[in-house]
C-alpha positions, 0 to 999 in steps of 0.5 A, a space after each residue: 499499499 502506499 502510505 497515503 492510501 493508508 489514511 484516505 477516507 473510509 467509504 460508505 460500506 455499511 457492512 465493511 466487508 472487502 470489497 472492490 466497487 468501482 464507481 465514478 467522480 469528477 475532478 474538481 476545478 477543470 474546465 473540461 470535468 473528465 470522470 475519474 474512476 474510484 476504486 473501493 477496497 477493504 473500505 478505501 478509496 483509491 484513483 485509478 493509478 493509486 489503486 494499481 499501484 496499491 493493488 501490486 503492493 498488496 498481492 505482495 503483501 497477500 502472497 505470505 498469508 492464507 485465509 482460514 475462515 471468515 464469520 461474523 467480521 472476523 477473518 483468520 489468517 495463517 501465517 508461517 505457524 501462527 493464525 491470527 483472527 483478525 477485524 476486517 479493519 486490522 486485516 486490512 492492515 495486515 493486507 495493506 501495510 505488512 511490509 511497510 512495517 519493516 521500514 517504518 517500525 523497526 528500531 535502529 537496532 536489533 530487536 533480538 532478546 529485546 522487549 516492546 511496548 505496542 501501544 495501539 496493538 490492535 488485534 495483536 498484528 503488530 506484536 506479532 509483526 515485533 515478534 517475528 522481528 526478533 523480539 524477546 517480549 511485548 507489552 499490548 497497550 489496545 483499550 477497543 473491547 472487540 479488538 483486544 479479546 482477539 488480541 488475547 484470542 490470538 496470544 493464547 492460541 498461538 502461545 506468544 510471550 505478549 502481555 495484553 493491558 485491554 486499557 487506555 494508554 497512560 502516562 504510567 506505562 512509561 515506567 513499565 520494563 521495555 526497550 523499545 516502543 511503537 505509540 499508534 494510538 489516534 491521539 494518545 500520544 498529545 499525552 506525551 507533553 506532560 511527560 517529564 521523563 525521556 523515552 526509549 528509543 520509540 516509533 510515534 504516529 502523530 497525528 496533527 502537524 503541531 503534535 509533530 512539532 511539539 514532540 520533535 522538539 520536546 523528546 529530540 525525535 526526527 521525522 521520518 515521513 509526513 502524509 498528505 493526510 496530515 499524519 507526520 511518523 516521528 521516529 527516534 534520533 539516530 
């Protein structure tokens, strides 16, 4: 997936099922308005070129996974010897982002034997990614009740060394033993501005330019990428 596609607006699909639906829209501000195909896939909107690019990256992601079953809005995927139960939202993250996490989420040092604090862990897809990348242990924080329930099921089924905290992130969680932190909590990064300590090496997803600037200045982070949506990826300075 392109990083832009990750943050595109959700399509009006009440069922929330994976699908491809071609529709037509019109470009604004042109003297002659030409119809432009819009494709809806996994609740995301794509124009033609972006959609073709997405399909290529999507194929590269899904080739590593096998669908076990799908029922009641939950898909079970098999990767190597592990089986993950995912909501459609988190299934979309795997299908669009799995390979891009290697350049975004991983620190500049090996995770072998390390503990990762995973804030915004979803159904466990990122915890699994860190374990696959060599981490010895993951502390996974996920407040959403549906996602955290599937997260616990995935941990038990696959015997992962993951501690699940089904709570909202609080500054007290920074005191938990960890070597690296990944934070993608849809706004919880604002709490860090009230933290007067030093952060461990980290990846932070900031949801506004103002927040990104403040966090960068306070914790000496570097900007990894700026998305058109305004979301900014921050990482520990080298």
